[in-house]
C-alpha positions as CSV (number, residue, x, y, z in Angstrom):
1,M,43.9,138.8,45.1
2,E,42.3,135.0,45.9
3,Y,39.3,134.6,48.2
4,R,39.2,131.0,50.2
5,L,37.3,129.9,52.7
6,L,38.1,130.2,56.3
7,G,38.1,126.3,57.5
8,R,34.6,125.3,57.5
9,S,33.4,128.6,57.3
10,G,31.3,130.5,55.0
11,L,33.6,133.5,55.5
12,K,35.8,134.2,52.5
13,I,39.6,135.8,53.4
14,S,42.5,137.0,51.1
15,T,45.0,134.7,50.2
16,L,47.4,137.6,51.9
17,T,46.6,139.0,55.4
18,M,47.9,142.0,56.8
19,G,50.1,142.0,59.9
20,T,50.5,144.7,62.1
21,M,53.2,143.8,64.8
22,T,54.9,146.9,63.5
23,F,52.3,149.3,64.9
24,G,52.8,151.2,67.9
25,G,56.9,150.4,68.7
26,V,55.9,149.7,72.7
27,G,58.1,147.9,75.1
28,W,59.7,144.4,73.1
29,A,57.5,145.5,70.2
30,K,59.8,148.4,69.4
31,M,62.4,146.4,68.1
32,V,59.9,144.9,65.4
33,G,58.6,147.9,64.1
34,D,57.1,151.5,65.6
35,L,54.8,152.8,62.8
36,G,52.5,155.6,64.2
37,V,48.9,156.6,63.2
38,S,49.5,158.3,60.1
39,E,52.2,155.6,58.8
40,A,49.6,152.9,59.8
41,K,46.7,154.3,57.6
42,K,49.1,154.2,55.2
43,M,50.0,150.6,54.6
44,I,46.5,150.0,55.7
45,D,45.0,151.4,52.3
46,M,47.4,150.4,50.3
47,C,46.6,146.7,51.5
48,I,42.7,147.0,51.6
49,D,43.6,148.6,47.9
50,A,45.4,145.6,46.5
51,G,42.8,143.5,47.6
52,I,43.5,141.9,51.3
53,N,40.4,141.9,53.4
54,L,41.5,140.6,56.6
55,I,43.6,142.9,59.7
56,D,45.4,141.1,61.9
57,T,46.7,142.0,65.2
58,A,46.6,140.9,68.9
59,N,46.1,142.9,72.4
60,V,49.9,142.5,73.1
61,Y,51.1,144.1,70.3
62,S,52.5,147.1,71.9
63,S,50.3,146.7,74.9
64,G,47.4,147.5,73.3
65,E,48.5,150.4,71.5
66,C,48.6,148.3,67.8
67,E,45.1,147.8,68.8
68,N,44.4,151.7,69.3
69,I,46.5,152.6,66.1
70,I,44.5,150.4,63.9
71,G,41.1,152.4,65.6
72,E,42.5,155.1,64.9
73,A,43.9,154.7,61.2
74,L,40.1,153.3,60.3
75,A,38.4,156.1,62.1
76,G,35.9,153.7,63.4
77,K,34.4,153.7,60.0
78,R,36.2,150.5,58.7
79,P,35.3,149.8,54.7
80,Q,32.9,147.6,53.7
81,G,33.9,143.8,53.6
82,V,37.0,144.7,55.3
83,L,37.8,142.3,58.7
84,L,39.3,142.8,61.7
85,A,41.2,139.4,63.5
86,T,42.8,139.9,67.4
87,K,43.9,137.6,69.9
88,A,44.5,137.5,73.9
89,R,45.7,135.5,76.3
90,F,49.0,137.3,77.3
91,G,49.7,139.2,80.0
92,M,48.2,142.6,80.0
93,G,48.9,143.4,83.5
94,D,50.8,142.5,86.4
95,G,47.7,140.8,88.2
96,P,46.8,137.2,88.7
97,N,44.2,137.2,86.2
98,D,45.6,139.6,84.0
99,R,46.5,136.6,81.3
100,G,45.6,133.3,80.3
101,L,42.3,132.2,78.5
102,S,39.7,132.1,81.6
103,R,36.1,133.4,81.2
104,Y,37.1,136.3,83.5
105,H,40.3,137.4,81.2
106,L,38.7,136.7,77.6
107,I,35.5,138.2,78.2
108,R,37.2,141.3,79.4
109,E,39.7,141.2,77.4
110,C,37.6,141.2,73.9
111,E,35.6,144.1,75.3
112,A,39.0,146.0,76.3
113,S,40.0,145.1,72.3
114,L,36.6,146.2,70.8
115,K,37.3,150.0,72.5
116,R,40.6,150.4,71.3
117,L,39.7,149.3,67.8
118,K,36.7,151.4,67.8
119,T,34.6,148.5,66.9
120,D,31.1,146.6,67.8
121,V,32.4,143.3,66.7
122,I,35.5,141.6,66.1
123,D,35.5,139.4,62.8
124,L,38.1,136.7,64.2
125,Y,38.9,136.5,68.0
126,Q,41.9,133.9,68.7
127,V,42.9,132.5,71.6
128,H,47.1,133.7,70.9
129,E,48.7,130.5,73.2
130,W,47.8,127.5,75.3
131,D,46.9,127.7,79.0
132,G,47.1,124.2,80.9
133,Q,45.8,126.1,83.9
134,T,42.3,126.4,82.8
135,P,39.9,124.0,81.9
136,L,39.6,124.1,78.0
137,E,35.6,123.5,78.9
138,E,35.4,127.1,80.6
139,T,37.6,128.6,77.6
140,M,35.3,127.4,75.0
141,E,32.4,128.2,76.8
142,A,33.7,131.6,77.0
143,L,34.3,132.1,73.0
144,D,31.0,130.4,72.9
145,T,29.5,133.4,75.0
146,L,31.4,135.9,73.2
147,I,29.8,134.8,69.9
148,R,26.5,134.8,71.0
149,Q,26.3,138.3,72.7
150,G,27.3,139.4,69.2
151,K,31.1,140.4,70.2
152,V,32.6,138.3,68.1
153,R,31.4,136.5,64.9
154,Y,34.0,133.4,64.3
155,V,37.1,132.3,66.8
156,G,40.4,130.4,66.5
157,C,43.4,129.5,68.0
158,S,47.2,130.3,67.5
159,N,50.2,127.9,68.9
160,Y,48.5,125.0,70.3
161,S,49.4,121.2,69.7
162,G,48.0,118.7,68.0
163,W,46.1,117.5,71.2
164,H,45.6,120.7,72.4
165,I,43.2,121.3,68.6
166,M,41.7,118.0,69.1
167,K,40.5,118.2,72.4
168,A,38.9,121.8,72.3
169,L,37.1,120.8,69.4
170,G,35.9,117.7,70.8
171,I,34.5,120.2,74.0
172,A,33.0,122.3,71.1
173,N,31.3,119.2,69.7
174,E,30.1,117.9,73.1
175,H,29.1,120.7,74.3
176,R,27.5,122.3,71.3
177,Y,30.2,125.3,71.9
178,Q,31.4,127.1,68.3
179,R,33.8,125.6,67.2
180,F,37.6,126.8,66.1
181,V,37.0,127.9,62.8
182,S,40.9,128.6,62.2
183,Q,44.5,128.2,63.9
184,Q,47.4,130.8,63.1
185,I,50.7,129.1,62.8
186,H,54.3,129.7,62.4
187,Y,55.2,127.6,58.8
188,T,57.9,128.5,56.9
189,L,60.1,127.0,54.3
190,E,63.0,126.9,57.3
191,A,60.2,125.3,60.2
192,R,58.0,122.6,58.5
193,D,57.4,120.9,61.6
194,A,53.3,122.5,61.1
195,E,53.5,119.5,58.6
196,Y,53.4,116.6,61.5
197,E,50.1,117.5,62.9
198,L,48.9,120.3,62.0
199,L,48.7,120.7,58.4
200,P,47.2,117.4,58.5
201,I,44.3,118.1,61.2
202,S,43.5,121.1,59.6
203,I,42.7,119.3,56.5
204,D,40.5,116.8,58.2
205,Q,38.9,118.6,60.5
206,G,38.1,121.7,58.2
207,L,40.7,124.6,60.0
208,G,41.4,127.6,58.0
209,V,45.3,128.1,58.6
210,L,46.8,131.5,58.8
211,V,51.0,131.7,58.9
212,W,52.5,134.4,61.0
213,S,55.8,135.4,60.2
214,P,55.7,133.7,56.7
215,L,59.6,134.7,56.4
216,A,61.0,134.0,59.9
217,G,61.0,136.9,61.4
218,G,63.1,138.3,57.6
219,L,65.5,135.5,57.4
220,L,64.0,134.3,54.2
221,S,63.5,137.8,52.9
222,G,67.1,137.1,50.9
223,K,68.7,140.2,53.2
224,H,70.0,137.8,55.1
225,R,73.0,135.8,53.5
226,R,75.5,132.8,54.7
227,N,78.8,134.3,56.7
228,Q,77.2,137.9,56.4
229,A,76.4,139.9,59.7
230,A,72.7,141.2,60.1
231,P,71.9,144.2,58.3
232,E,71.3,147.2,60.9
233,G,67.8,148.0,60.9
234,T,66.5,143.9,60.7
235,R,64.6,142.4,63.4
236,Q,67.7,139.8,64.1
237,F,70.6,143.0,64.1
238,A,68.2,144.2,67.6
239,G,68.5,140.9,68.8
240,W,65.0,139.2,67.6
241,T,65.3,135.4,68.6
242,E,62.1,134.0,66.7
243,P,61.9,131.5,65.1
244,P,65.1,129.8,66.6
245,I,67.7,127.8,64.5
246,R,68.7,124.9,64.9
247,D,70.6,124.2,61.7
248,E,71.9,127.1,60.7
249,N,73.6,125.5,57.2
250,R,70.2,124.3,56.4
251,L,69.3,127.5,56.6
252,W,71.7,129.1,54.4
253,N,70.9,126.7,51.6
254,I,67.3,127.5,51.6
255,V,67.9,131.0,51.6
256,E,70.2,130.5,48.3
257,T,67.9,128.9,46.6
258,L,65.2,131.5,47.0
259,V,67.6,134.0,45.8
260,A,68.4,132.0,42.8
261,I,64.6,130.9,42.2
262,G,63.5,134.6,42.7
263,E,66.2,135.9,40.4
264,E,65.5,133.7,37.3
265,R,61.9,134.6,37.8
266,G,62.6,138.7,38.5
267,V,61.1,138.7,41.7
268,S,62.6,139.2,45.3
269,A,63.1,135.8,47.5
270,A,60.9,137.0,49.6
271,Q,57.8,136.4,46.9
272,V,59.3,133.4,46.7
273,A,59.0,132.0,50.2
274,L,55.1,133.9,50.3
275,A,54.1,131.9,47.1
276,W,55.1,128.7,48.2
277,L,52.8,128.7,51.1
278,I,50.0,130.5,49.2
279,G,50.3,127.1,47.3
280,R,50.5,125.0,50.0
281,K,46.8,122.7,50.3
282,A,46.2,123.5,54.0
283,V,47.0,127.1,53.7
284,T,44.3,129.7,53.5
285,S,46.3,132.7,54.1
286,V,49.6,134.1,54.8
287,I,50.2,137.3,57.2
288,I,52.5,139.8,55.6
289,G,53.8,142.5,57.6
290,G,56.6,145.4,56.9
291,R,58.1,148.5,58.6
292,T,58.0,150.4,54.9
293,E,55.8,150.9,52.0
294,A,58.5,149.2,49.7
295,Q,58.1,145.7,51.8
296,F,54.4,146.0,51.8
297,R,54.7,146.2,48.4
298,D,56.8,143.7,47.8
299,N,55.2,141.1,49.8
300,I,51.8,141.6,48.0
301,A,53.1,140.8,44.8
302,A,53.0,137.4,45.9
303,A,49.8,137.1,46.3
304,E,50.5,136.9,41.9
305,L,53.3,134.7,41.9
306,T,52.8,130.9,41.0
307,L,55.5,128.4,41.8
308,T,56.6,125.8,38.9
309,D,56.1,122.0,40.4
310,E,60.0,121.8,39.5
311,E,60.6,125.2,41.2
312,R,58.6,123.5,44.3
313,K,60.9,120.2,44.1
314,R,63.8,122.5,44.1
315,L,62.4,124.2,47.8
316,D,61.5,120.9,49.4
317,A,65.0,118.9,48.1
318,V,66.6,121.8,50.6
319,S,64.0,122.1,53.2
320,L,62.1,119.0,53.6
321,P,61.9,117.7,57.5
322,P,63.2,114.7,58.4
323,V,60.0,111.8,59.0
324,L,60.0,110.8,62.8
325,Y,57.9,108.2,64.9
326,P,55.2,107.2,64.3
327,Y,55.4,108.6,60.5
328,W,58.0,106.7,59.4
329,H,57.0,103.1,59.9
330,Q,53.4,104.7,58.8
331,L,55.2,105.9,55.3
332,N,56.8,102.3,55.5
333,T,54.2,99.9,55.9
334,A,50.8,102.4,54.8
335,S,51.3,103.9,51.9
336,D,48.9,101.6,50.6
337,R,46.0,103.5,52.3
338,L,47.1,107.4,53.0
339,S,44.1,109.9,53.7
340,E,44.4,113.3,51.9
341,A,45.3,114.4,55.4
342,D,48.3,112.1,55.5
343,L,49.4,113.5,52.3
344,E,49.9,116.6,53.3
345,L,53.4,115.4,55.2
346,F,53.8,112.5,53.4
347,G,53.5,113.8,49.7
348,P,56.3,115.1,48.9
349,H,58.3,112.0,50.4
350,L,56.5,110.2,48.4
351,Q,57.7,112.0,44.9
352,Q,61.4,112.0,46.0
């Protein structure tokens, strides 16, 4: 297992992170998974034994039950070096202050997560989604307070747009608050939107990148194929709608390429998709999950798979996003003076 620095921090995390949304099965999360404490403990032990040192969750997963299960599975005694990450922002009740990124909500939810996880400190506390009604100054000050109180070690964001991130970093710098060390984003071969702004920002501003749902909710696992119904037991069979698929033909072209490369290498399509992400320059860690030990084992094996340049070009050929404005103009007229961050988007296009 390889370990990479998380952004500009001195914290090293494994290239694979353990995702836990399949724990609990309460409410909307039931279609993702409903693993209990004993099953979760097996999965956690397997990931730790493989060298994974970061477990990621969120307070909203199964309405807090996911955090409870992790706390019980670790029995309040997590192994030396194992890190915990969680998130807050979404609704945890029906009251007017039971959601958002206000000081009130963030501090209250952090303290609740600490209790459920049976720990004294959260290693990476992430704001789960944008809140356009709370001043960013308030949010960043609340996160800084949690660090100074010793309840949190590092902070990050998730699902922010480019301008949201830059505004937050600017406020942190202006007021000398602790800044985001990472962002958690959706990024796959099928959904490469992050290459327009989020990945270049990460390179330019020194943010780590954690990727959620790297197999597009299982669509890139190889189990889903063109002109076939969703297999029983999968998220899509249960009605899961993330991510939105805007070009179904493109999706199946990507899946067929993944399957073909997997067959050539003697590995699963899922491992190929994960290895493509791990090999991207801006990506720090890819969050893997599963309902079964077999799914976790298969995903873990991706950490040892390195794709060739030729294989990456084949995957780029079927998945490369179009160059939108102002990027097409920059590509046409500014390619003589591109930065390392610019090349995160333009690099594959220049190689065509």
